[in-house]
PyMOL Python script that loads the backbone (N, CA, C, O; Angstrom):
from pymol import cmd

cmd.read_pdbstr("""\
ATOM      1  N   MET A   1     -25.137  -4.686  -4.117  1.00  0.00           N
ATOM      2  CA  MET A   1     -25.418  -3.475  -4.867  1.00  0.00           C
ATOM      3  C   MET A   1     -24.204  -2.550  -4.789  1.00  0.00           C
ATOM      4  O   MET A   1     -23.674  -2.310  -3.704  1.00  0.00           O
ATOM      5  N   THR A   2     -23.775  -2.043  -5.912  1.00  0.00           N
ATOM      6  CA  THR A   2     -22.620  -1.155  -5.981  1.00  0.00           C
ATOM      7  C   THR A   2     -23.094   0.288  -5.960  1.00  0.00           C
ATOM      8  O   THR A   2     -24.052   0.652  -6.644  1.00  0.00           O
ATOM      9  N   THR A   3     -22.416   1.100  -5.172  1.00  0.00           N
ATOM     10  CA  THR A   3     -22.727   2.521  -5.099  1.00  0.00           C
ATOM     11  C   THR A   3     -21.578   3.285  -5.739  1.00  0.00           C
ATOM     12  O   THR A   3     -20.411   3.012  -5.459  1.00  0.00           O
ATOM     13  N   TYR A   4     -21.905   4.229  -6.584  1.00  0.00           N
ATOM     14  CA  TYR A   4     -20.898   5.043  -7.237  1.00  0.00           C
ATOM     15  C   TYR A   4     -20.985   6.472  -6.722  1.00  0.00           C
ATOM     16  O   TYR A   4     -22.073   7.004  -6.501  1.00  0.00           O
ATOM     17  N   ALA A   5     -19.812   7.088  -6.534  1.00  0.00           N
ATOM     18  CA  ALA A   5     -19.783   8.494  -6.134  1.00  0.00           C
ATOM     19  C   ALA A   5     -20.257   9.330  -7.315  1.00  0.00           C
ATOM     20  O   ALA A   5     -19.941   9.018  -8.463  1.00  0.00           O
ATOM     21  N   PRO A   6     -21.002  10.372  -7.045  1.00  0.00           N
ATOM     22  CA  PRO A   6     -21.467  11.209  -8.146  1.00  0.00           C
ATOM     23  C   PRO A   6     -20.292  11.897  -8.834  1.00  0.00           C
ATOM     24  O   PRO A   6     -19.326  12.305  -8.190  1.00  0.00           O
ATOM     25  N   HIS A   7     -20.394  12.012 -10.124  1.00  0.00           N
ATOM     26  CA  HIS A   7     -19.369  12.685 -10.913  1.00  0.00           C
ATOM     27  C   HIS A   7     -19.870  14.086 -11.227  1.00  0.00           C
ATOM     28  O   HIS A   7     -20.959  14.263 -11.774  1.00  0.00           O
ATOM     29  N   ASP A   8     -19.082  15.050 -10.883  1.00  0.00           N
ATOM     30  CA  ASP A   8     -19.449  16.431 -11.157  1.00  0.00           C
ATOM     31  C   ASP A   8     -18.215  17.120 -11.726  1.00  0.00           C
ATOM     32  O   ASP A   8     -17.192  17.233 -11.050  1.00  0.00           O
ATOM     33  N   ALA A   9     -18.313  17.572 -12.952  1.00  0.00           N
ATOM     34  CA  ALA A   9     -17.170  18.173 -13.632  1.00  0.00           C
ATOM     35  C   ALA A   9     -16.624  19.382 -12.879  1.00  0.00           C
ATOM     36  O   ALA A   9     -15.412  19.591 -12.842  1.00  0.00           O
ATOM     37  N   ALA A  10     -17.508  20.178 -12.277  1.00  0.00           N
ATOM     38  CA  ALA A  10     -17.049  21.362 -11.543  1.00  0.00           C
ATOM     39  C   ALA A  10     -16.227  20.955 -10.323  1.00  0.00           C
ATOM     40  O   ALA A  10     -15.219  21.592 -10.018  1.00  0.00           O
ATOM     41  N   LEU A  11     -16.646  19.903  -9.623  1.00  0.00           N
ATOM     42  CA  LEU A  11     -15.885  19.438  -8.460  1.00  0.00           C
ATOM     43  C   LEU A  11     -14.558  18.825  -8.901  1.00  0.00           C
ATOM     44  O   LEU A  11     -13.538  18.997  -8.232  1.00  0.00           O
ATOM     45  N   ASP A  12     -14.571  18.121 -10.012  1.00  0.00           N
ATOM     46  CA  ASP A  12     -13.333  17.569 -10.553  1.00  0.00           C
ATOM     47  C   ASP A  12     -12.359  18.696 -10.903  1.00  0.00           C
ATOM     48  O   ASP A  12     -11.163  18.602 -10.629  1.00  0.00           O
ATOM     49  N   GLU A  13     -12.876  19.746 -11.503  1.00  0.00           N
ATOM     50  CA  GLU A  13     -12.030  20.882 -11.870  1.00  0.00           C
ATOM     51  C   GLU A  13     -11.490  21.576 -10.618  1.00  0.00           C
ATOM     52  O   GLU A  13     -10.321  21.963 -10.587  1.00  0.00           O
ATOM     53  N   ARG A  14     -12.309  21.736  -9.604  1.00  0.00           N
ATOM     54  CA  ARG A  14     -11.828  22.325  -8.342  1.00  0.00           C
ATOM     55  C   ARG A  14     -10.707  21.485  -7.746  1.00  0.00           C
ATOM     56  O   ARG A  14      -9.748  22.030  -7.198  1.00  0.00           O
ATOM     57  N   THR A  15     -10.817  20.168  -7.846  1.00  0.00           N
ATOM     58  CA  THR A  15      -9.772  19.280  -7.339  1.00  0.00           C
ATOM     59  C   THR A  15      -8.481  19.484  -8.126  1.00  0.00           C
ATOM     60  O   THR A  15      -7.408  19.602  -7.535  1.00  0.00           O
ATOM     61  N   ARG A  16      -8.577  19.526  -9.445  1.00  0.00           N
ATOM     62  CA  ARG A  16      -7.396  19.758 -10.280  1.00  0.00           C
ATOM     63  C   ARG A  16      -6.759  21.111  -9.958  1.00  0.00           C
ATOM     64  O   ARG A  16      -5.536  21.225  -9.876  1.00  0.00           O
ATOM     65  N   GLN A  17      -7.588  22.121  -9.777  1.00  0.00           N
ATOM     66  CA  GLN A  17      -7.068  23.452  -9.471  1.00  0.00           C
ATOM     67  C   GLN A  17      -6.382  23.486  -8.106  1.00  0.00           C
ATOM     68  O   GLN A  17      -5.361  24.154  -7.940  1.00  0.00           O
ATOM     69  N   ALA A  18      -6.935  22.776  -7.140  1.00  0.00           N
ATOM     70  CA  ALA A  18      -6.323  22.734  -5.805  1.00  0.00           C
ATOM     71  C   ALA A  18      -4.935  22.101  -5.867  1.00  0.00           C
ATOM     72  O   ALA A  18      -3.987  22.615  -5.273  1.00  0.00           O
ATOM     73  N   TRP A  19      -4.818  20.981  -6.589  1.00  0.00           N
ATOM     74  CA  TRP A  19      -3.518  20.328  -6.718  1.00  0.00           C
ATOM     75  C   TRP A  19      -2.546  21.194  -7.514  1.00  0.00           C
ATOM     76  O   TRP A  19      -1.363  21.255  -7.181  1.00  0.00           O
ATOM     77  N   ALA A  20      -3.026  21.859  -8.552  1.00  0.00           N
ATOM     78  CA  ALA A  20      -2.162  22.728  -9.353  1.00  0.00           C
ATOM     79  C   ALA A  20      -1.650  23.898  -8.521  1.00  0.00           C
ATOM     80  O   ALA A  20      -0.482  24.272  -8.626  1.00  0.00           O
ATOM     81  N   ALA A  21      -2.511  24.470  -7.704  1.00  0.00           N
ATOM     82  CA  ALA A  21      -2.096  25.581  -6.846  1.00  0.00           C
ATOM     83  C   ALA A  21      -1.035  25.120  -5.850  1.00  0.00           C
ATOM     84  O   ALA A  21      -0.059  25.828  -5.602  1.00  0.00           O
ATOM     85  N   TYR A  22      -1.232  23.940  -5.287  1.00  0.00           N
ATOM     86  CA  TYR A  22      -0.245  23.377  -4.357  1.00  0.00           C
ATOM     87  C   TYR A  22       1.102  23.227  -5.061  1.00  0.00           C
ATOM     88  O   TYR A  22       2.135  23.658  -4.547  1.00  0.00           O
ATOM     89  N   ARG A  23       1.077  22.615  -6.234  1.00  0.00           N
ATOM     90  CA  ARG A  23       2.309  22.403  -6.997  1.00  0.00           C
ATOM     91  C   ARG A  23       2.961  23.734  -7.373  1.00  0.00           C
ATOM     92  O   ARG A  23       4.170  23.905  -7.216  1.00  0.00           O
ATOM     93  N   ASP A  24       2.158  24.672  -7.867  1.00  0.00           N
ATOM     94  CA  ASP A  24       2.694  25.952  -8.309  1.00  0.00           C
ATOM     95  C   ASP A  24       3.284  26.762  -7.159  1.00  0.00           C
ATOM     96  O   ASP A  24       4.293  27.447  -7.327  1.00  0.00           O
ATOM     97  N   ASP A  25       2.651  26.681  -5.992  1.00  0.00           N
ATOM     98  CA  ASP A  25       3.149  27.418  -4.830  1.00  0.00           C
ATOM     99  C   ASP A  25       4.534  26.950  -4.400  1.00  0.00           C
ATOM    100  O   ASP A  25       5.283  27.711  -3.787  1.00  0.00           O
ATOM    101  N   LEU A  26       4.876  25.716  -4.714  1.00  0.00           N
ATOM    102  CA  LEU A  26       6.143  25.142  -4.256  1.00  0.00           C
ATOM    103  C   LEU A  26       7.171  24.953  -5.367  1.00  0.00           C
ATOM    104  O   LEU A  26       8.332  24.658  -5.085  1.00  0.00           O
ATOM    105  N   SER A  27       6.770  25.117  -6.607  1.00  0.00           N
ATOM    106  CA  SER A  27       7.605  24.714  -7.741  1.00  0.00           C
ATOM    107  C   SER A  27       8.956  25.413  -7.815  1.00  0.00           C
ATOM    108  O   SER A  27       9.934  24.810  -8.257  1.00  0.00           O
ATOM    109  N   GLU A  28       9.027  26.642  -7.400  1.00  0.00           N
ATOM    110  CA  GLU A  28      10.287  27.368  -7.530  1.00  0.00           C
ATOM    111  C   GLU A  28      11.052  27.473  -6.217  1.00  0.00           C
ATOM    112  O   GLU A  28      12.036  28.206  -6.119  1.00  0.00           O
ATOM    113  N   LEU A  29      10.597  26.742  -5.215  1.00  0.00           N
ATOM    114  CA  LEU A  29      11.258  26.784  -3.915  1.00  0.00           C
ATOM    115  C   LEU A  29      12.170  25.581  -3.740  1.00  0.00           C
ATOM    116  O   LEU A  29      11.965  24.530  -4.347  1.00  0.00           O
ATOM    117  N   SER A  30      13.172  25.754  -2.905  1.00  0.00           N
ATOM    118  CA  SER A  30      14.038  24.629  -2.562  1.00  0.00           C
ATOM    119  C   SER A  30      14.596  24.847  -1.159  1.00  0.00           C
ATOM    120  O   SER A  30      14.513  25.935  -0.591  1.00  0.00           O
ATOM    121  N   GLY A  31      15.155  23.788  -0.635  1.00  0.00           N
ATOM    122  CA  GLY A  31      15.802  23.869   0.670  1.00  0.00           C
ATOM    123  C   GLY A  31      14.862  24.297   1.777  1.00  0.00           C
ATOM    124  O   GLY A  31      13.727  23.832   1.876  1.00  0.00           O
ATOM    125  N   LYS A  32      15.364  25.196   2.605  1.00  0.00           N
ATOM    126  CA  LYS A  32      14.614  25.660   3.778  1.00  0.00           C
ATOM    127  C   LYS A  32      13.323  26.380   3.375  1.00  0.00           C
ATOM    128  O   LYS A  32      12.294  26.227   4.035  1.00  0.00           O
ATOM    129  N   ALA A  33      13.377  27.156   2.302  1.00  0.00           N
ATOM    130  CA  ALA A  33      12.180  27.883   1.856  1.00  0.00           C
ATOM    131  C   ALA A  33      11.077  26.890   1.480  1.00  0.00           C
ATOM    132  O   ALA A  33       9.907  27.100   1.800  1.00  0.00           O
ATOM    133  N   TYR A  34      11.462  25.802   0.795  1.00  0.00           N
ATOM    134  CA  TYR A  34      10.484  24.775   0.438  1.00  0.00           C
ATOM    135  C   TYR A  34       9.916  24.134   1.697  1.00  0.00           C
ATOM    136  O   TYR A  34       8.700  24.001   1.840  1.00  0.00           O
ATOM    137  N   ASP A  35      10.800  23.737   2.609  1.00  0.00           N
ATOM    138  CA  ASP A  35      10.367  23.075   3.839  1.00  0.00           C
ATOM    139  C   ASP A  35       9.379  23.931   4.617  1.00  0.00           C
ATOM    140  O   ASP A  35       8.387  23.422   5.138  1.00  0.00           O
ATOM    141  N   GLU A  36       9.644  25.217   4.697  1.00  0.00           N
ATOM    142  CA  GLU A  36       8.776  26.122   5.445  1.00  0.00           C
ATOM    143  C   GLU A  36       7.435  26.322   4.741  1.00  0.00           C
ATOM    144  O   GLU A  36       6.399  26.387   5.402  1.00  0.00           O
ATOM    145  N   ALA A  37       7.439  26.420   3.434  1.00  0.00           N
ATOM    146  CA  ALA A  37       6.209  26.675   2.686  1.00  0.00           C
ATOM    147  C   ALA A  37       5.374  25.410   2.504  1.00  0.00           C
ATOM    148  O   ALA A  37       4.149  25.489   2.418  1.00  0.00           O
ATOM    149  N   GLU A  38       6.014  24.256   2.444  1.00  0.00           N
ATOM    150  CA  GLU A  38       5.297  23.021   2.124  1.00  0.00           C
ATOM    151  C   GLU A  38       4.256  22.669   3.173  1.00  0.00           C
ATOM    152  O   GLU A  38       3.156  22.245   2.818  1.00  0.00           O
ATOM    153  N   THR A  39       4.563  22.829   4.434  1.00  0.00           N
ATOM    154  CA  THR A  39       3.602  22.488   5.485  1.00  0.00           C
ATOM    155  C   THR A  39       2.331  23.316   5.354  1.00  0.00           C
ATOM    156  O   THR A  39       1.225  22.781   5.423  1.00  0.00           O
ATOM    157  N   THR A  40       2.489  24.601   5.169  1.00  0.00           N
ATOM    158  CA  THR A  40       1.326  25.478   5.021  1.00  0.00           C
ATOM    159  C   THR A  40       0.558  25.160   3.744  1.00  0.00           C
ATOM    160  O   THR A  40      -0.673  25.115   3.748  1.00  0.00           O
ATOM    161  N   ALA A  41       1.282  24.941   2.658  1.00  0.00           N
ATOM    162  CA  ALA A  41       0.630  24.614   1.387  1.00  0.00           C
ATOM    163  C   ALA A  41      -0.131  23.300   1.493  1.00  0.00           C
ATOM    164  O   ALA A  41      -1.238  23.180   0.968  1.00  0.00           O
ATOM    165  N   TRP A  42       0.458  22.305   2.174  1.00  0.00           N
ATOM    166  CA  TRP A  42      -0.199  21.007   2.326  1.00  0.00           C
ATOM    167  C   TRP A  42      -1.474  21.147   3.156  1.00  0.00           C
ATOM    168  O   TRP A  42      -2.508  20.572   2.814  1.00  0.00           O
ATOM    169  N   GLU A  43      -1.398  21.911   4.246  1.00  0.00           N
ATOM    170  CA  GLU A  43      -2.581  22.120   5.082  1.00  0.00           C
ATOM    171  C   GLU A  43      -3.692  22.802   4.293  1.00  0.00           C
ATOM    172  O   GLU A  43      -4.861  22.434   4.411  1.00  0.00           O
ATOM    173  N   HIS A  44      -3.330  23.789   3.495  1.00  0.00           N
ATOM    174  CA  HIS A  44      -4.326  24.486   2.678  1.00  0.00           C
ATOM    175  C   HIS A  44      -4.932  23.529   1.662  1.00  0.00           C
ATOM    176  O   HIS A  44      -6.147  23.523   1.463  1.00  0.00           O
ATOM    177  N   LEU A  45      -4.096  22.719   1.017  1.00  0.00           N
ATOM    178  CA  LEU A  45      -4.597  21.740   0.051  1.00  0.00           C
ATOM    179  C   LEU A  45      -5.565  20.779   0.730  1.00  0.00           C
ATOM    180  O   LEU A  45      -6.639  20.508   0.193  1.00  0.00           O
ATOM    181  N   GLN A  46      -5.210  20.265   1.886  1.00  0.00           N
ATOM    182  CA  GLN A  46      -6.076  19.309   2.578  1.00  0.00           C
ATOM    183  C   GLN A  46      -7.410  19.950   2.958  1.00  0.00           C
ATOM    184  O   GLN A  46      -8.453  19.304   2.863  1.00  0.00           O
ATOM    185  N   GLU A  47      -7.387  21.204   3.386  1.00  0.00           N
ATOM    186  CA  GLU A  47      -8.625  21.914   3.722  1.00  0.00           C
ATOM    187  C   GLU A  47      -9.505  22.065   2.484  1.00  0.00           C
ATOM    188  O   GLU A  47     -10.716  21.851   2.541  1.00  0.00           O
ATOM    189  N   THR A  48      -8.890  22.434   1.377  1.00  0.00           N
ATOM    190  CA  THR A  48      -9.629  22.595   0.134  1.00  0.00           C
ATOM    191  C   THR A  48     -10.216  21.267  -0.328  1.00  0.00           C
ATOM    192  O   THR A  48     -11.370  21.212  -0.753  1.00  0.00           O
ATOM    193  N   LEU A  49      -9.426  20.193  -0.247  1.00  0.00           N
ATOM    194  CA  LEU A  49      -9.921  18.876  -0.660  1.00  0.00           C
ATOM    195  C   LEU A  49     -11.047  18.398   0.252  1.00  0.00           C
ATOM    196  O   LEU A  49     -11.977  17.740  -0.215  1.00  0.00           O
ATOM    197  N   ARG A  50     -10.980  18.718   1.548  1.00  0.00           N
ATOM    198  CA  ARG A  50     -12.084  18.371   2.463  1.00  0.00           C
ATOM    199  C   ARG A  50     -13.358  19.104   2.063  1.00  0.00           C
ATOM    200  O   ARG A  50     -14.440  18.518   2.050  1.00  0.00           O
ATOM    201  N   ASP A  51     -13.226  20.392   1.736  1.00  0.00           N
ATOM    202  CA  ASP A  51     -14.393  21.165   1.292  1.00  0.00           C
ATOM    203  C   ASP A  51     -15.015  20.548   0.038  1.00  0.00           C
ATOM    204  O   ASP A  51     -16.237  20.439  -0.072  1.00  0.00           O
ATOM    205  N   ILE A  52     -14.168  20.152  -0.895  1.00  0.00           N
ATOM    206  CA  ILE A  52     -14.661  19.538  -2.128  1.00  0.00           C
ATOM    207  C   ILE A  52     -15.346  18.212  -1.811  1.00  0.00           C
ATOM    208  O   ILE A  52     -16.410  17.915  -2.354  1.00  0.00           O
ATOM    209  N   ALA A  53     -14.739  17.420  -0.935  1.00  0.00           N
ATOM    210  CA  ALA A  53     -15.339  16.135  -0.556  1.00  0.00           C
ATOM    211  C   ALA A  53     -16.698  16.346   0.111  1.00  0.00           C
ATOM    212  O   ALA A  53     -17.630  15.579  -0.131  1.00  0.00           O
ATOM    213  N   GLU A  54     -16.815  17.371   0.942  1.00  0.00           N
ATOM    214  CA  GLU A  54     -18.102  17.672   1.577  1.00  0.00           C
ATOM    215  C   GLU A  54     -19.134  18.069   0.530  1.00  0.00           C
ATOM    216  O   GLU A  54     -20.291  17.652   0.599  1.00  0.00           O
ATOM    217  N   ASP A  55     -18.713  18.872  -0.434  1.00  0.00           N
ATOM    218  CA  ASP A  55     -19.632  19.280  -1.495  1.00  0.00           C
ATOM    219  C   ASP A  55     -20.050  18.076  -2.335  1.00  0.00           C
ATOM    220  O   ASP A  55     -21.208  17.970  -2.736  1.00  0.00           O
ATOM    221  N   ARG A  56     -19.112  17.172  -2.600  1.00  0.00           N
ATOM    222  CA  ARG A  56     -19.419  15.967  -3.367  1.00  0.00           C
ATOM    223  C   ARG A  56     -20.391  15.082  -2.587  1.00  0.00           C
ATOM    224  O   ARG A  56     -21.322  14.524  -3.167  1.00  0.00           O
ATOM    225  N   ALA A  57     -20.178  14.950  -1.271  1.00  0.00           N
ATOM    226  CA  ALA A  57     -21.073  14.144  -0.435  1.00  0.00           C
ATOM    227  C   ALA A  57     -22.466  14.765  -0.403  1.00  0.00           C
ATOM    228  O   ALA A  57     -23.465  14.048  -0.458  1.00  0.00           O
ATOM    229  N   ALA A  58     -22.538  16.093  -0.315  1.00  0.00           N
ATOM    230  CA  ALA A  58     -23.830  16.768  -0.310  1.00  0.00           C
ATOM    231  C   ALA A  58     -24.560  16.534  -1.630  1.00  0.00           C
ATOM    232  O   ALA A  58     -25.779  16.369  -1.654  1.00  0.00           O
ATOM    233  N   LEU A  59     -23.808  16.523  -2.718  1.00  0.00           N
ATOM    234  CA  LEU A  59     -24.396  16.249  -4.028  1.00  0.00           C
ATOM    235  C   LEU A  59     -24.959  14.831  -4.054  1.00  0.00           C
ATOM    236  O   LEU A  59     -26.042  14.588  -4.588  1.00  0.00           O
ATOM    237  N   HIS A  60     -24.213  13.909  -3.474  1.00  0.00           N
ATOM    238  CA  HIS A  60     -24.601  12.498  -3.463  1.00  0.00           C
ATOM    239  C   HIS A  60     -25.867  12.276  -2.620  1.00  0.00           C
ATOM    240  O   HIS A  60     -26.730  11.474  -2.978  1.00  0.00           O
ATOM    241  N   THR A  61     -25.959  12.994  -1.506  1.00  0.00           N
ATOM    242  CA  THR A  61     -27.108  12.814  -0.610  1.00  0.00           C
ATOM    243  C   THR A  61     -28.264  13.744  -0.938  1.00  0.00           C
ATOM    244  O   THR A  61     -29.351  13.621  -0.373  1.00  0.00           O
ATOM    245  N   GLY A  62     -28.027  14.666  -1.846  1.00  0.00           N
ATOM    246  CA  GLY A  62     -29.067  15.619  -2.225  1.00  0.00           C
ATOM    247  C   GLY A  62     -29.166  16.786  -1.268  1.00  0.00           C
ATOM    248  O   GLY A  62     -30.068  17.615  -1.385  1.00  0.00           O
ATOM    249  N   GLY A  63     -28.244  16.856  -0.319  1.00  0.00           N
ATOM    250  CA  GLY A  63     -28.238  17.943   0.651  1.00  0.00           C
ATOM    251  C   GLY A  63     -27.382  19.090   0.182  1.00  0.00           C
ATOM    252  O   GLY A  63     -26.726  19.015  -0.857  1.00  0.00           O
ATOM    253  N   ALA A  64     -27.396  20.137   0.948  1.00  0.00           N
ATOM    254  CA  ALA A  64     -26.596  21.308   0.628  1.00  0.00           C
ATOM    255  C   ALA A  64     -25.419  21.387   1.568  1.00  0.00           C
ATOM    256  O   ALA A  64     -25.543  21.123   2.764  1.00  0.00           O
ATOM    257  N   SER A  65     -24.288  21.747   1.027  1.00  0.00           N
ATOM    258  CA  SER A  65     -23.107  21.948   1.855  1.00  0.00           C
ATOM    259  C   SER A  65     -23.182  23.328   2.477  1.00  0.00           C
ATOM    260  O   SER A  65     -23.898  24.203   1.989  1.00  0.00           O
ATOM    261  N   GLU A  66     -22.437  23.519   3.562  1.00  0.00           N
ATOM    262  CA  GLU A  66     -22.460  24.818   4.247  1.00  0.00           C
ATOM    263  C   GLU A  66     -21.425  25.774   3.676  1.00  0.00           C
ATOM    264  O   GLU A  66     -21.099  26.767   4.325  1.00  0.00           O
ATOM    265  N   HIS A  67     -20.894  25.511   2.480  1.00  0.00           N
ATOM    266  CA  HIS A  67     -19.867  26.375   1.897  1.00  0.00           C
ATOM    267  C   HIS A  67     -20.471  27.334   0.937  1.00  0.00           C
ATOM    268  O   HIS A  67     -19.760  28.145   0.345  1.00  0.00           O
TER     269      HIS A  67
END
""", "prot")
cmd.dss("prot")
cmd.show_as("cartoon", "prot")
cmd.util.cbc("prot")
cmd.orient("prot")
């Protein structure tokens, strides 16, 4: 039996927005400024993607996320 992850347009849009924010935050930086900002931006992106994944899992299980 194959299980599919639930598709939710709002969660997909949040994912796109998270990646766009990451890209936009770094787009005009270079060198040392980029290196310094990238770590923080990456951590923020990963936190946001974890939140989205938790919300997607809650949708799949019918439970509520704590966000």
